[in-house]
N, C-alpha and C positions, 0 to 999 in steps of 0.2 A: 535521867537519862529514861523516853519513855520507849517502852517495849511495843513495838511493832509490827507486825506477823509478816506485813508487804516483806519487810528487809531481810526476814529468815527465808522467805518463798526465793525472792531475787539471791542470796547467799546460795540455797542450794540447786538450784537454778544453774548458776555460772558456777559449781562445784561438778556438774554434771555435764556442761557445755566442754568444760575444764578436760577433762576422765574419760571425753567420750570412746574415745578409742579406744579402753582398756577396761571399762566397765564393763562389757560383754563376755571377756577373757577371766576378770576377777570373779564372775559369777560362778563360770563355770568352773572354777577350780575350787569355790566354796563346794560347789555340792560332787566332785572326785571326792575331796577328802572327807564330806558327810559318809561314805562310801567304805575311805579306807581308816577314818577313825572309829566307824563300828564295828570293821574287822579285826583292828590291831590288836586289843586286849586278850583275844579269845583266841587267836590263831596259832599259837606256840602251844596253846593248850587243847587245840582238836590235833592240831597236830602229835603231840605226848601221845594222846588217849586213841589215836590209832595207828601206836607200834612204832612209832619214832623216837627212840633213845636221846640222851644229852647231847652226845657228837656229832649222832645223825641229821640231827636240829641242824645244829650249826651247817651243816651243808644243803639241806634244806633251804633255810633263811638265806646263806649266803648267793644260790641262785637266783634267787629275783637280781641282787644289783652288780651278779656277773655279766649278767646279759647287758643289764645296762652299760655295764665299762666296753663290752665291745659297742655297741648299739649304738649310744652318745654322741661320742664324735663322728662315726659315721652318717647319723640322720643329723644331726647340728652342721655339717658340712652339705647335706642334701639341702636343708633345709633353705638354706642361705643361695641357694641354684636355683630354687624351683617355689611352687609356693606352699605357704606355710599352709595354711586355713586346712585342705586335705590330708595333711599328714596328724595335724592335731585331733582329726577327726576320726580317721583310721585308727587313729592311736589309742584315742579311748574307747571307741568300739571293742574292738580285741581284748586290750586289758578287761574289760566289763565281760567279755566270754571267759575267759583263763582263771576269772575270780570266783568264776561260778562251777566251773567244772571239778575241784577239789570234792567237790557231793559227791560227783558221780563215779570220779576215778582216785582209787584212794588207798593210800599205802608210801611206804618214804620213794621211791624209785617216781612215780606219777606224781608225789606233790613237787618232788623235784624238778619235774619237767615241766610242770605248770606254770612255778615260780616265775622260773626263766624264762618262757615266752610271755607270761605277766610282766616281767623287767623287760624285755625284748619293746613289746608296745611301750612302754610308759618313754622307754629311749625315744620313740618314734615323736612321742607329742612334747618332754619335757622342754629341751633344746629350742625346738620353732619358739612353744610356748614364751617364754623367757627373751629369747631373741628378738621376736614378735613388740616384746615390750620396751626392752632396750630401743628398738627403731624406734617408737612411737612416742616414745621419751625424749623431750627434753634433756638435756646432762644436769642442768641445775634441781629438775625433779625426779630423777631419778631414784635419789634415797627415799623418798617419799614413794613412790608408784612401788617400788620391792616391799617397802611397810605395808603396803598397802596388799598387796601379794602373799604375803607371810602372814600375814591378819585372816587373807580370805581360807587361806591353807587351816590355820589353826582354828578359824570358826567353825571349821568342817570338823577339825579333831573334837574341837570341843563339842558340840553338838551330836556330833555321830554315832559315841559309845553311850549315850542317853538314849536316842532312838533305835538306835540296836538292841539294849538291855529292855527296853518296852515292849519291843516290837517282838523280840524272842518270847517273853513269857505272855504276848498277847495268840503268837500265829505258830508256836510251835519248835521252839530252843532255834539251836543253832543253825537252823537252814536259813530260817528270816535272815540272820546277817550277811550270809552270803549272796543271798537272792538282791538284797536291797543293796550293797555292797558291788554287783554285777550292774543293776539296773542303774545308780548313782553313775555310774562309768559312759553309760548307753547315753543317758539325760543329759549330762555335762557335753558329749560328743554332739547332741543335736542345738544341743543353746549353741554352738561355736557355731554349728554349719549355717544355721537360723542369723545370729544377731554378727560375729566376726567379721568386718568387713578387711578383703586381703588389702595391705598395704604396699607403697612400694618400695624393693628394698634392693641391694647390691645383686646384682645377677650377674655370674662368671665375673668376679673380680673389677667388675667394672662400682667405680665411685659417686656415690649419690649424695649428698651432702643432708648432715642431719638435720639443718636447721629447717629446710625446707618439709620435711615429715610432719613436724607438729611443731607450733609455736605459741606460747602464750603471752598474754599480755602482763609488760610492768615486771620484766625482767631487770635484773640490776645493770645497771650501765656497765658497769668494770667484769662482767663477764662478754664472753666472746664467742660469738654465735650462741651463747646459752650456757658456757661454759669457763669455769677459772682457768685465767692467762697460763697455768704452770700446766694443764691439763688440754693445753686448745691444741697444741699439736698433737694429733691420734697417732698412735703407736702406726709404724709400719710393718710390723711384722708380729708374731703372735708370742714371738721369744722374747719380750718384755718384763722388768721386774713387777708391776703391776698385776701380771697376769701368773706368774710364775709366784708371787708373793699370794693370791687364793688361790691355787692348790695346794700350797701346804695349811693355809687354813682349811680349807675345806678337807683334807684326808684327814687331821685331827677331830673336825666339828663330826665329820660321819662314820669316825670309829667310834663315838660317843653313842652314835644311833647305834651302828651297828650293833653294839654290846647292850642297850638298852632292848631292841626288837628281841632277842636272845633271851634273856634272863629275864629280864625284870617281873613281867607278869609270874615265872615261877620265886624268884627273889622274895617277893610282896608274899606269896601261898608259902614258900616255907616257915616264913613269919609268922603263918597265922592267918594271914586280910584273905576276904571272903571274894568273888568276882566283883562284888558291888565298890569296893574300896580298889580294887586296881582297875576297874573301866574311869573311877574315877579320879583317879592319877593322871590317866592318860587326858580325861578333859580338863583337868586342871592346869597340865601344862600348854595347853594351847590357849589357857585365857588371856596371860600376860603380855603372849605375842599377839595378840588379837586386839587390845586395847591400846598396848603401848608404841607396836611395830609403825604403824605409820606417824608419830609422835617423833620418835627417834629418828624416823628417814627424814623428815622436813629438819632437825636439830645438823643432822649429817649434812643435810645439802646447802650448807649456810656457816659450818664451822669444821674445826679438825674433824680428820678420821680418828686420830692415836687413841683419845681418852676412850671411843665407844669400842674399838678392837682391843685394848686394854683388858679393860671391862668384862666385854664380851667372852673374852677368853680367860677369863677366871675364875668366873660363878662358877662355870660346870665343873671345874676343877673342886672348887671347894664344897659344893656339893653331893660331887659323887663320894671325897670321904667322909662329910657326914655322913653318910647312906648306911656304911659300913658299920656306924657305929649307932646305930640306933638300936633302943630297947626296946620300940613296938613301934608296928607298920604304922600309925597313925603318922608317927614323926613324916614319912612322907609326903602329906599331905603340905607343909610348909618347905619343905624342900624342893619339892617339887615344883613349887611358884619362883622359889629363886632362880633354881635352875634355868626356869624358862625365861627367867628378867633377861637373864644372861642372851639367851638365843634373840629373843625381841630385839637387845641393841645390836648382835654381831650379825644379826640379818641378813636389813638395808645396808648395814656398811660394807659387807662383804660383797654384795650386790653390786653399790658402788664402787670398790676397786674390782671386781670384773667387769663393770662398764666402760671402767678408765684404763684398764689393760685391751677394751677389744678394737681393731682395726676396723676402718669404716670398710663395710659389706663383709663382716666375718662374726657378728654379734652372737649368732648362731653359734658358728665353729667356736666360739671362744667357750660359750655356757658348755657346749657340749664336752670340751675336752676338761673345763673344770667339773662340769656335773661326773666324768669318768672317773678323772681323782676322788671325788668323794666316794663313787660307787668303790674305787680302788680301798678306800677305807673300811667302807662298811664288808665287803668282804671279807678283807683279812679279819678285821674285828668279831664277825657272826663264826668263823672258821675256830680262831683261839677262844672265843670265847664257850665254845660248848665244851672246847677240852680244858679251860679253867674252872668253870662252874663246877666241872666235873671232882677238881681236888678240891676248890672250898667255891660255895655258892657267892663269897663277900669279894672272891680274887679279882675277877675281872673288872671292877669298880676302880678297884686300885691301878689295873693296868690301861685302862682308857685314861685317866688322871695323869698318868706319866706321859701318854701319848700326845694329848694335847698339850701340855705342858712345851714340846719337845719340840712338836711342830709348828707352834704358835713362836715359841722364841723364834725359830728358823725364819719364820714368813716375816718378824720385826726387823731381821737383819737383812733379807732382801728388800723389803720395802720401805726403809727407814729413808733413803734420800726421797724417793717421791712424795712419802708423807709430809717431809720436812717442805719440801718445796710447796705441796697444794695447802698445809697450812698457814705458810709464808705468804702465798699469793690469796687466799682468804682474808685473812688478816690485813692486807696491805689497801685496799680499799672502806674500811673500816675506821683504820687511822687515820686515814685521806679527809673524810668524812669530821 
């Protein structure tokens, strides 16, 4: 077969048209995470250098998700009943301001308050953004859509530390990194304001057919309104097996993230790692998610969810236990890739579960509730990790391995009937063909 440049161009044009509604938001997500990625490796070190001890560090770190815990359900509810674009814009602008202010207001109390305000700002943005993607994407493409969403985030996490490190060496150290993080959030707000178009969604509980929002050509005939028959009946309320399972998965997964934000940089530093290696591990965490999440999302859209959820739950536990046995900090490089591959698998699978459990017109509310549950896991982990690390720097990894295992097992028990129904619905058309 001859290579024809015109076919490549036509394929790119078709892909852009297919994802036209969500591409501007994905670009904004990449910009946000560039700044977040630059800040993430140095925040614990910056806080401890300005008088924050290990136990207090857990409180400072927990302030951000604690504010999200309160804000996400509220702003998710608001996003389903009003315009989402202004919420996303204002949330990003406010987050940029509060990311910058720790350079001016220094000390444990100031850091705690500013982290809480930054968390409240992101709570305004995130449920609206994820609800927008859910409503702008047909059900048989949501795994792929949220795979790209995760890839955009991890693209920023991959490049952010490198930009932060280079900028810090050229323009005056840590100050550049905080300024860069603030500017990134404000630029993302501008991109959303200019390029993201408000889309129709349910207001005040009214129901709008999802198929009318976005429809792609060539959908499989066995899909009813673009969704497998087992999921064609949208759950009538937020109290359903899909959403409860998503909450349990998210609690365990975000407990791990809370653990890492408190202890990872300090753990590697205790083993003799420099800031370069610490930043590299944060960047490498984003690589498998950037490359693999969209691909796994496409596989999830066309098959059983169960193996993806199982593997995505197991790999972080394996990596956590392996970290505690590392003889050298360089071992963290391959192990972080193993753990990140688990996240690349789990992220689109989990968002597919959340979307399946979202009643029509309640997508942002569902995202806000699940986000708040993950935030709860993050808060508890932040508080527990500081105290555990004060006993032994390796102890937090054992704790989060146990937590992920317990919550994932509970999630599978809750979701199992729905997972079996979905697998049967996806397999039946293939058998018929």
